[in-house]
C-alpha positions as CSV (number, residue, x, y, z in Angstrom):
1,M,0.0,0.0,0.0
2,P,1.5,3.4,-0.9
3,R,2.5,5.6,2.0
4,V,1.4,9.2,2.2
5,L,2.7,12.2,4.2
6,I,-0.1,14.8,4.8
7,V,1.1,18.4,5.2
8,D,-1.3,21.2,6.3
9,D,-1.2,23.7,9.1
10,A,-5.0,23.2,9.7
11,A,-5.7,20.2,11.8
12,F,-9.2,19.8,10.4
13,M,-7.7,19.6,6.9
14,R,-5.2,16.9,7.9
15,L,-8.1,14.9,9.5
16,N,-10.2,15.3,6.4
17,L,-7.4,14.1,4.1
18,K,-6.7,11.2,6.4
19,N,-10.3,10.1,6.2
20,I,-10.4,10.5,2.4
21,L,-7.1,8.6,1.9
22,K,-7.1,5.9,4.6
23,D,-8.7,3.2,2.6
24,E,-6.2,3.4,-0.3
25,F,-3.1,4.6,1.4
26,E,-1.1,4.1,4.5
27,I,-0.8,7.4,6.4
28,A,2.9,7.6,7.0
29,G,2.8,10.8,9.0
30,E,1.5,14.4,9.3
31,A,3.2,17.7,9.4
32,E,1.9,21.2,10.2
33,N,4.4,23.3,8.4
34,G,7.0,23.0,5.6
35,K,10.0,22.6,7.8
36,E,8.4,19.7,9.6
37,A,7.4,18.2,6.3
38,V,11.0,18.2,5.0
39,E,12.2,16.6,8.2
40,L,9.5,13.9,8.1
41,Y,10.1,13.3,4.4
42,Q,13.7,12.4,5.2
43,E,12.7,10.2,8.1
44,L,9.7,8.4,6.6
45,N,10.5,8.4,2.8
46,P,6.8,8.4,1.8
47,D,5.6,7.6,-1.7
48,I,3.2,10.6,-1.9
49,V,3.1,14.0,-0.2
50,T,0.0,16.2,0.0
51,M,1.2,19.8,0.5
52,D,-0.6,22.9,1.6
53,I,0.9,26.0,0.0
54,T,0.3,28.7,2.7
55,M,1.8,27.6,6.0
56,P,3.9,29.2,8.8
57,V,7.7,28.6,9.3
58,M,8.2,27.3,5.7
59,D,5.5,27.5,3.0
60,G,4.6,24.6,0.8
61,L,6.5,25.8,-2.3
62,E,9.8,26.1,-0.3
63,A,9.2,22.7,1.2
64,I,8.6,21.1,-2.2
65,K,11.8,22.6,-3.5
66,A,13.7,21.2,-0.4
67,I,12.1,17.8,-0.8
68,R,12.9,17.8,-4.5
69,T,16.6,18.6,-3.7
70,L,16.6,15.7,-1.3
71,I,15.2,13.3,-4.0
72,L,17.8,14.5,-6.6
73,E,20.7,14.0,-4.1
74,L,19.6,10.4,-3.5
75,K,19.9,9.6,-7.2
């Protein structure tokens, strides 16, 4: 089963996404900001990441760039 990391600063959105995805995906983890998402991505190595764009600490676009850099470094 594919593993998903859910990233959103709103707890109710993370809960909604978990409820939508739980039958088809293993929920690998949750993050509430981009910095936490990058750290959890390194730790959990999920297959899929859902990403909110507007978040505190590090926004979703910055987090995507950081995760993409991590992926490219692993190749």
